[in-house]
C-alpha positions as CSV (number, residue, x, y, z in Angstrom):
1,X,80.9,116.6,81.9
2,X,82.8,119.0,83.8
3,X,79.6,121.1,84.3
4,X,78.0,118.1,85.8
5,X,80.8,117.6,88.2
6,X,80.9,121.2,89.1
7,X,77.1,121.2,89.8
8,X,77.3,118.2,92.1
9,X,80.3,119.8,93.8
10,X,78.6,123.2,94.4
11,X,75.4,121.4,95.9
12,X,77.3,119.3,98.1
13,X,79.3,122.3,99.4
14,X,76.0,124.2,100.2
15,X,75.1,121.3,102.3
16,X,78.3,121.3,104.1
17,X,79.7,118.0,103.3
18,X,83.2,117.1,102.1
19,X,83.5,116.5,98.3
20,X,86.1,114.1,96.9
21,X,86.9,113.6,93.3
22,X,88.5,110.1,92.7
23,X,89.9,110.3,89.0
24,X,90.5,106.6,87.7
25,X,92.6,106.6,84.4
26,X,91.3,103.3,82.9
27,X,92.6,102.6,79.1
28,X,89.6,102.4,76.7
29,X,90.7,98.9,75.8
30,X,90.1,97.7,79.5
31,X,86.8,99.4,79.6
32,X,85.7,97.7,76.3
33,X,87.0,94.3,78.0
34,X,85.0,95.0,81.3
35,X,81.8,96.1,79.5
36,X,81.8,93.1,77.2
37,X,82.4,90.8,80.2
38,X,79.4,92.4,82.1
39,X,77.0,92.5,79.0
40,X,77.8,88.7,78.3
41,X,77.2,87.8,82.2
42,X,74.0,89.7,82.1
43,X,74.4,90.8,85.8
44,X,71.3,92.1,87.4
45,X,71.3,95.9,87.2
46,X,73.9,96.1,84.7
47,X,73.0,98.0,81.6
48,X,74.1,96.3,78.2
49,X,76.3,98.6,76.1
50,X,77.7,98.1,72.7
51,X,81.3,99.0,71.9
52,X,80.0,101.9,69.6
53,X,78.1,103.4,72.7
54,X,81.3,103.3,74.8
55,X,83.3,104.8,72.1
56,X,80.6,107.7,71.8
57,X,80.9,108.2,75.5
58,X,84.7,108.6,75.4
59,X,84.3,111.4,72.9
60,X,82.4,113.2,75.4
61,X,84.5,112.7,78.5
62,X,86.4,115.7,80.0
63,X,89.2,114.5,82.2
64,X,89.8,116.7,85.3
65,X,92.8,119.0,85.2
66,X,94.9,120.2,88.1
67,X,92.7,123.4,88.5
68,X,89.5,121.2,88.8
69,X,91.1,118.9,91.1
70,X,92.1,121.5,93.4
71,X,88.3,122.5,93.9
72,X,87.7,119.1,95.8
73,X,88.9,117.7,99.0
74,X,91.7,115.3,99.1
75,X,90.6,111.7,98.9
76,X,90.3,110.1,102.3
77,X,90.7,106.7,100.8
78,X,90.5,105.6,97.3
79,X,87.6,103.5,95.8
80,X,88.5,99.8,95.7
81,X,87.0,97.1,93.6
82,X,84.1,95.1,95.1
83,X,83.7,91.4,94.6
84,X,81.8,92.0,91.4
85,X,84.6,94.2,90.1
86,X,82.6,97.4,90.4
87,X,84.2,100.3,92.3
88,X,82.7,101.4,95.7
89,X,83.8,103.0,98.8
90,X,87.0,101.5,100.3
91,X,86.7,99.2,103.2
92,X,87.2,101.2,106.4
93,X,86.3,104.5,104.5
94,X,85.0,107.0,107.1
95,X,81.3,107.0,107.4
96,X,80.7,110.8,107.4
97,X,78.5,112.7,105.2
98,X,80.4,113.2,102.0
99,X,80.0,113.1,98.1
100,X,82.6,111.0,96.4
101,X,82.6,111.4,92.8
102,X,84.6,108.6,91.0
103,X,85.2,109.0,87.3
104,X,87.3,107.2,84.8
105,X,89.4,108.4,82.1
106,X,88.5,106.9,78.6
107,X,91.9,106.3,77.3
108,X,93.0,105.8,73.7
109,X,93.3,102.6,72.0
């Protein structure tokens, strides 16, 4: 996953836009709770995910280290939960051209 973030960062830099990486360290138990709720509610546009699928994704996730974080611009404003609980740009965030990559950490049970 680091290579995917690197690719997006390099493309955005080539376009001359700011690039932020917002890293959210969310425990795996909480991710399981949120996905189970989302799947049960069947919200439009959501993808039903099994606990096994989430666990599989968790093994692939590479949290950013200090050297990777240093390659990004400092966050202007952190993502905030929207009404439906998903994360989106913070209210009042600048409306300039930028790429904001928000990732979560798959914690341990």
